[in-house]
C-alpha positions as CSV (number, residue, x, y, z in Angstrom):
1,X,0.1,0.0,0.0
2,X,1.4,3.5,-0.8
3,X,0.3,7.0,-1.3
4,X,-1.8,8.0,-4.4
5,X,1.3,9.7,-5.9
6,X,4.8,8.6,-5.7
7,X,7.9,10.6,-6.3
8,X,10.6,8.9,-8.1
9,X,14.1,9.8,-9.4
10,X,12.3,10.6,-12.7
11,X,9.8,13.2,-11.4
12,X,10.8,14.4,-8.0
13,X,12.7,17.4,-9.4
14,X,9.4,18.9,-10.4
15,X,8.3,18.9,-6.9
16,X,11.4,20.7,-5.5
17,X,10.2,24.0,-3.9
18,X,13.6,25.9,-4.1
19,X,17.1,25.5,-5.4
20,X,19.3,22.8,-4.1
21,X,22.5,25.0,-3.7
22,X,23.0,25.8,-0.1
23,X,26.2,28.0,-0.9
24,X,23.8,30.5,-2.5
25,X,21.1,30.6,0.3
26,X,21.2,33.9,2.3
27,X,19.9,34.5,5.7
28,X,17.2,37.1,4.3
29,X,16.0,34.2,2.0
30,X,16.0,31.7,5.0
31,X,13.9,34.1,7.1
32,X,11.3,34.3,4.4
33,X,11.1,30.5,4.4
34,X,10.7,30.4,8.1
35,X,8.2,33.0,8.1
36,X,6.1,30.9,5.5
37,X,6.6,27.8,7.7
38,X,4.9,29.7,10.5
39,X,2.0,30.6,8.5
40,X,1.5,26.9,7.3
41,X,3.5,26.6,4.1
42,X,6.0,24.2,5.3
43,X,7.5,23.4,1.7
44,X,10.5,25.8,1.2
45,X,11.7,25.7,4.9
46,X,11.4,22.0,5.1
47,X,13.2,21.4,1.9
48,X,16.1,23.7,3.0
49,X,16.2,21.7,6.4
50,X,16.3,18.4,4.6
51,X,19.3,19.6,2.5
52,X,21.2,20.9,5.6
53,X,20.5,17.6,7.2
54,X,22.0,15.7,4.3
55,X,24.9,18.2,3.2
56,X,26.0,20.1,6.3
57,X,28.4,17.8,7.8
58,X,28.0,19.2,11.6
59,X,24.3,19.1,11.2
60,X,24.2,15.7,9.5
61,X,26.3,13.9,12.2
62,X,24.7,15.6,15.2
63,X,21.1,14.9,14.0
64,X,22.1,11.3,13.0
65,X,23.4,10.7,16.4
66,X,20.2,12.1,18.0
67,X,17.9,10.0,15.8
68,X,19.8,6.7,16.2
69,X,20.2,7.2,20.0
70,X,16.5,6.3,20.1
71,X,16.3,4.0,17.2
72,X,18.9,1.7,18.9
73,X,17.0,1.0,21.9
74,X,15.1,-2.1,22.2
75,X,11.4,-2.2,22.1
76,X,8.8,-4.5,23.5
77,X,5.0,-4.9,23.8
78,X,3.5,-5.2,27.3
79,X,0.0,-6.5,28.2
80,X,-1.7,-4.1,30.5
81,X,-3.1,-6.8,32.7
82,X,-3.0,-10.5,33.1
83,X,-6.0,-11.4,31.1
84,X,-6.2,-13.7,28.1
85,X,-7.4,-11.0,25.9
86,X,-4.6,-8.6,26.9
87,X,-2.1,-11.6,26.2
88,X,-3.8,-12.0,22.8
89,X,-3.5,-8.4,21.9
90,X,0.2,-8.3,23.0
91,X,0.9,-11.3,20.6
92,X,-0.9,-9.6,17.8
93,X,1.1,-6.5,18.2
94,X,4.3,-8.1,18.5
95,X,3.7,-9.8,15.1
96,X,2.6,-6.5,13.7
97,X,5.6,-4.8,14.5
98,X,7.9,-7.7,13.7
99,X,6.4,-7.8,10.2
100,X,6.1,-3.9,9.8
101,X,7.1,-2.5,6.5
102,X,8.3,1.2,6.2
103,X,9.2,2.7,2.7
104,X,10.1,6.4,1.8
105,X,7.8,8.2,-0.6
106,X,10.9,9.4,-2.4
107,X,13.5,6.6,-2.0
108,X,10.9,3.9,-2.5
109,X,13.7,1.2,-2.5
110,X,14.5,2.2,1.1
111,X,12.8,-0.6,3.0
112,X,13.0,-1.0,6.8
113,X,11.0,-1.9,10.0
114,X,10.4,-0.6,13.3
115,X,13.9,1.2,13.5
116,X,13.0,3.0,10.3
117,X,9.7,4.1,11.8
118,X,11.4,5.5,14.8
119,X,14.0,7.3,12.9
120,X,11.1,8.8,10.7
121,X,9.0,9.8,13.6
122,X,12.3,11.7,15.2
123,X,11.7,14.1,12.1
124,X,9.4,15.8,14.5
125,X,12.2,16.6,16.8
126,X,14.2,18.1,13.9
127,X,11.4,19.5,11.5
128,X,8.4,20.0,13.9
129,X,6.2,17.6,12.0
130,X,6.5,13.8,11.0
131,X,3.9,12.8,8.5
132,X,3.5,9.3,7.1
133,X,0.6,7.2,5.7
134,X,-0.4,4.1,7.3
135,X,-1.9,0.9,5.5
136,X,-3.2,-2.0,7.5
137,X,-4.1,-5.4,6.1
138,X,-5.9,-8.2,8.0
139,X,-4.5,-11.7,7.2
140,X,-5.3,-14.9,9.3
141,X,-6.4,-13.1,12.3
142,X,-3.3,-10.8,12.4
143,X,-2.7,-7.4,10.9
144,X,0.2,-6.6,8.3
145,X,1.2,-3.0,8.4
146,X,2.6,-0.8,5.6
147,X,3.9,2.8,6.4
148,X,5.0,5.4,3.7
149,X,7.0,8.4,5.0
150,X,6.0,11.7,3.6
151,X,8.6,14.4,3.2
152,X,7.6,17.5,4.9
153,X,8.4,19.8,2.0
154,X,5.3,18.4,0.2
155,X,2.9,19.5,2.9
156,X,1.0,22.7,3.7
157,X,-1.2,23.5,6.6
158,X,-4.6,25.4,6.1
159,X,-7.2,26.0,8.8
160,X,-5.7,23.3,11.2
161,X,-5.7,20.7,8.4
162,X,-2.7,19.3,6.4
163,X,-2.7,18.9,2.5
164,X,-0.3,17.0,0.3
165,X,0.6,19.7,-2.2
166,X,4.0,19.4,-3.8
167,X,5.4,22.4,-5.8
168,X,4.6,22.6,-9.6
169,X,1.9,20.2,-9.5
170,X,-2.0,20.0,-9.3
171,X,-2.0,17.6,-6.5
172,X,-3.8,18.9,-3.3
173,X,-4.8,16.0,-1.3
174,X,-6.2,16.4,2.3
175,X,-4.6,14.2,4.8
176,X,-7.2,11.9,6.3
177,X,-7.3,9.5,9.2
178,X,-5.0,7.0,7.4
179,X,-2.0,9.5,8.1
180,X,0.0,9.5,11.2
181,X,1.1,12.9,12.2
182,X,3.7,13.5,15.0
183,X,4.4,16.9,16.3
184,X,7.8,17.7,18.3
185,X,10.3,20.3,18.9
186,X,11.5,21.4,15.7
187,X,15.2,22.0,16.1
188,X,16.0,22.9,12.6
189,X,14.2,26.2,12.8
190,X,17.1,27.8,14.9
191,X,19.7,25.4,13.6
192,X,19.2,26.2,9.9
193,X,20.1,29.8,10.8
194,X,23.3,28.7,12.4
195,X,24.0,26.5,9.4
196,X,23.7,29.4,7.0
197,X,25.9,31.5,9.2
198,X,28.4,28.8,9.4
199,X,28.7,28.4,5.6
200,X,29.1,32.1,5.1
201,X,31.7,32.2,7.8
202,X,33.6,29.4,6.0
203,X,33.3,31.2,2.7
204,X,34.5,34.6,4.0
205,X,37.4,32.6,5.7
206,X,38.4,30.9,2.5
207,X,38.4,34.2,0.6
208,X,40.6,35.6,3.4
209,X,43.0,32.9,3.2
210,X,43.1,32.8,-0.6
211,X,44.0,36.5,-0.4
212,X,46.9,36.0,1.9
213,X,48.2,33.3,-0.3
214,X,48.7,35.7,-3.3
215,X,51.8,37.9,-2.9
216,X,51.5,41.6,-3.3
217,X,53.2,43.9,-5.7
218,X,55.0,47.1,-4.6
219,X,56.2,49.7,-7.1
220,X,58.9,52.0,-6.0
221,X,60.0,55.2,-8.1
222,X,61.5,58.7,-7.5
223,X,58.4,60.5,-8.9
224,X,56.0,62.5,-6.7
225,X,52.5,61.3,-6.5
226,X,50.4,62.4,-9.5
227,X,53.5,63.1,-11.6
228,X,53.9,61.4,-15.0
229,X,56.7,59.0,-13.6
230,X,54.0,57.9,-10.7
231,X,51.3,57.3,-13.1
232,X,53.8,55.2,-15.5
233,X,54.7,53.2,-12.4
234,X,51.1,52.5,-11.6
235,X,50.5,51.1,-15.1
236,X,53.6,49.0,-14.8
237,X,52.5,47.5,-11.4
238,X,49.1,46.6,-12.9
239,X,50.6,44.9,-15.9
240,X,53.2,43.0,-13.7
241,X,50.5,41.9,-11.3
242,X,48.5,40.5,-14.2
243,X,51.4,38.5,-15.4
244,X,52.6,40.9,-18.3
245,X,56.3,41.7,-19.0
246,X,57.2,45.4,-18.2
247,X,60.2,47.8,-18.8
248,X,61.2,50.3,-16.1
249,X,64.1,52.6,-15.6
250,X,67.1,51.6,-13.4
251,X,66.0,54.0,-10.8
252,X,62.6,52.3,-10.4
253,X,61.8,49.0,-8.8
254,X,59.0,46.5,-8.6
255,X,59.1,44.0,-5.9
256,X,56.5,41.1,-4.6
257,X,55.8,40.9,-1.0
258,X,54.3,38.2,1.1
259,X,51.2,39.3,3.0
260,X,51.4,38.8,6.6
261,X,48.4,37.7,8.7
262,X,47.3,40.0,11.4
263,X,45.1,37.8,13.4
264,X,42.0,37.7,11.0
265,X,42.4,34.0,10.5
266,X,42.1,33.4,14.2
267,X,39.1,35.5,14.4
268,X,37.3,33.6,11.6
269,X,38.4,30.2,13.4
270,X,36.9,31.3,16.8
271,X,33.6,32.3,15.1
272,X,33.5,29.2,13.0
273,X,34.2,26.9,16.0
274,X,31.6,28.8,18.0
275,X,28.9,28.2,15.4
276,X,29.7,24.6,15.1
277,X,29.6,24.2,18.8
278,X,26.2,25.9,18.9
279,X,24.8,23.5,16.3
280,X,26.2,20.4,18.2
281,X,24.7,21.7,21.5
282,X,21.4,22.4,20.1
283,X,21.2,18.6,19.1
284,X,23.1,16.8,21.7
285,X,23.0,19.1,24.7
286,X,26.2,20.8,26.1
287,X,28.3,20.4,29.3
288,X,26.8,22.0,32.4
289,X,23.6,22.6,30.5
290,X,24.7,25.8,28.8
291,X,28.3,26.9,29.8
292,X,30.8,26.3,32.6
293,X,30.2,29.8,34.1
294,X,30.8,30.8,37.5
295,X,27.3,30.9,39.6
296,X,25.5,29.1,36.8
297,X,22.2,27.7,37.8
298,X,20.5,24.4,36.7
299,X,23.6,22.7,35.6
300,X,23.6,19.2,34.6
301,X,26.6,16.9,33.6
302,X,26.9,16.0,29.9
303,X,26.2,12.4,30.3
304,X,23.1,13.0,32.4
305,X,21.9,15.6,29.9
306,X,22.2,13.0,27.0
307,X,20.2,10.6,29.2
308,X,17.6,13.2,29.8
309,X,17.3,13.9,25.9
310,X,17.1,10.2,25.1
311,X,14.4,9.5,27.5
312,X,12.3,12.6,26.5
313,X,12.6,11.4,22.7
314,X,11.9,7.8,23.7
315,X,8.8,8.9,25.5
316,X,7.5,11.1,22.6
317,X,7.8,8.2,20.3
318,X,6.3,5.8,22.7
319,X,3.2,8.0,23.2
320,X,2.8,8.8,19.4
321,X,2.8,5.1,18.4
322,X,0.5,4.3,21.3
323,X,-2.0,6.9,20.5
324,X,-1.9,6.9,16.8
325,X,-1.0,3.5,15.7
326,X,-1.8,0.8,18.1
327,X,-5.5,1.7,18.4
328,X,-5.7,1.4,14.7
329,X,-4.2,-1.9,14.6
330,X,-6.9,-3.0,17.1
331,X,-9.8,-1.5,15.5
332,X,-8.9,-3.3,12.3
333,X,-9.7,-6.5,14.1
334,X,-12.8,-5.1,15.5
335,X,-11.3,-4.4,19.1
336,X,-12.3,-1.1,20.6
337,X,-10.5,-1.5,24.0
338,X,-6.7,-1.6,24.0
339,X,-5.1,-3.8,26.5
340,X,-1.5,-3.8,25.3
341,X,0.9,-1.2,24.4
342,X,4.2,-0.6,22.6
343,X,7.2,0.7,24.9
344,X,10.7,1.6,24.0
345,X,13.1,0.3,26.8
346,X,14.9,2.7,28.8
347,X,18.6,1.5,28.6
348,X,19.9,4.6,30.2
349,X,18.9,3.9,33.7
350,X,21.8,2.8,36.1
351,X,20.0,2.6,39.5
352,X,18.4,-0.8,39.3
353,X,20.0,-1.7,42.7
354,X,18.2,1.0,44.3
355,X,14.9,-0.2,42.7
356,X,15.5,-3.6,43.9
357,X,16.2,-2.5,47.6
358,X,13.0,-0.4,47.5
359,X,10.9,-3.3,46.0
360,X,12.2,-5.7,48.8
361,X,11.3,-3.3,51.4
362,X,7.8,-2.8,50.1
363,X,7.4,-6.6,49.8
364,X,8.7,-7.2,53.4
365,X,6.3,-4.3,54.5
366,X,3.4,-6.3,53.0
367,X,2.6,-3.6,50.5
368,X,1.7,-4.7,46.9
369,X,2.5,-3.0,43.7
370,X,1.1,-3.0,40.1
371,X,2.6,-5.8,38.2
372,X,2.6,-3.9,34.9
373,X,4.5,-1.2,36.5
374,X,7.1,-3.6,38.1
375,X,7.6,-5.3,34.7
376,X,8.1,-2.0,32.9
377,X,10.6,-0.7,35.4
378,X,12.7,-4.0,34.9
379,X,12.0,-4.0,31.1
380,X,10.3,-7.5,31.3
381,X,7.0,-8.8,30.1
382,X,4.4,-11.5,31.0
383,X,4.7,-14.8,29.1
384,X,2.5,-15.2,25.9
385,X,1.5,-18.7,27.1
386,X,2.6,-21.9,28.8
387,X,5.3,-22.7,26.3
388,X,6.6,-19.1,26.4
389,X,7.5,-19.4,30.3
390,X,11.3,-19.2,31.3
391,X,12.2,-22.3,33.5
392,X,12.4,-21.2,37.1
393,X,15.2,-23.0,39.1
394,X,14.3,-23.2,42.8
395,X,16.7,-21.0,44.9
396,X,18.5,-22.8,47.6
397,X,18.5,-21.1,51.1
398,X,21.9,-20.5,52.8
399,X,21.4,-23.3,55.3
400,X,20.9,-25.9,52.5
401,X,23.8,-24.6,50.7
402,X,26.0,-25.1,53.7
403,X,24.7,-28.6,54.4
404,X,25.7,-29.4,50.8
405,X,29.1,-28.1,51.2
406,X,29.6,-30.2,54.4
407,X,28.8,-33.3,52.6
């Protein structure tokens, strides 16, 4: 199953909303695109963002790390209670996600599964919106899923409704209930400005260095400024600098001199590093939250900050799938009550020992806990049936172990 119009290598150029040359993009042009994005025309801003995510090395690496950090986490489907119906729904969802097919509207040969879906949904973090079309097919009591990811630069918004409306085309399709739309942070809105400034800084730095690499030409003569001798020397210097041979008197001299850097290159380097660091911080967080300044408030260590970001991203994707995809799978089978849910496992937690101590205390105090909450906290799930149970080996008490050792 796929969207009504499919962009291929043969026709996708017709839909490009702007130039593909980032070196020619100015900050004034970008501001116009960002203003259009705010008013609902996502196309030109989103297309520039996609180019920057692909061709700006700093943006590409930083964004890729942020997206893959969540996609690399394990996932599971958890039954919300111990009923037979909850277990059956869990098994259905496990099969659904294991067989899920994800394709791109543009690169239709790019086929992936759940990890591809998670990476696409992370586009909401980068570009504010992640749009995809979901197709479901009921087969032998189960559900097969087909997801087609839609580039944001083919989407516009009007009166709180999204439309598939590529540039230079007569297509204008309203996005219905079969589309999954996730809204997130939209880091590229600010990051795109930093990217343009970094390109401009790099271009100016390159011109500056090239100017230093060319030797200067100095003409020396005895004539006064404005005299015929002076003007003749000016012509000779110009001809010599352009590579022509010249004839001068014995009293005159033409010399080439090496241009000396006066700290300008250092200034460009500092500005370039600052812009590069700002892009990285926007995506991955920074040391001590912002800067290591005296009396800074709200500081968090870099490792902790990465954990905070990953947990927040994982929760966003988990909520999106459970509210926009899982209910549709159950409805395809005629089930209106959802008793199982998709969860991205939290692999960043490092305080399991403390959780065990707390749980042992609560158990010894006779206080009961929710089984589903305990299973989620330890990243475990209920068995799907008798054959799915892990064999339990009885634990020997300390007295029994001592007796065995004595024998």
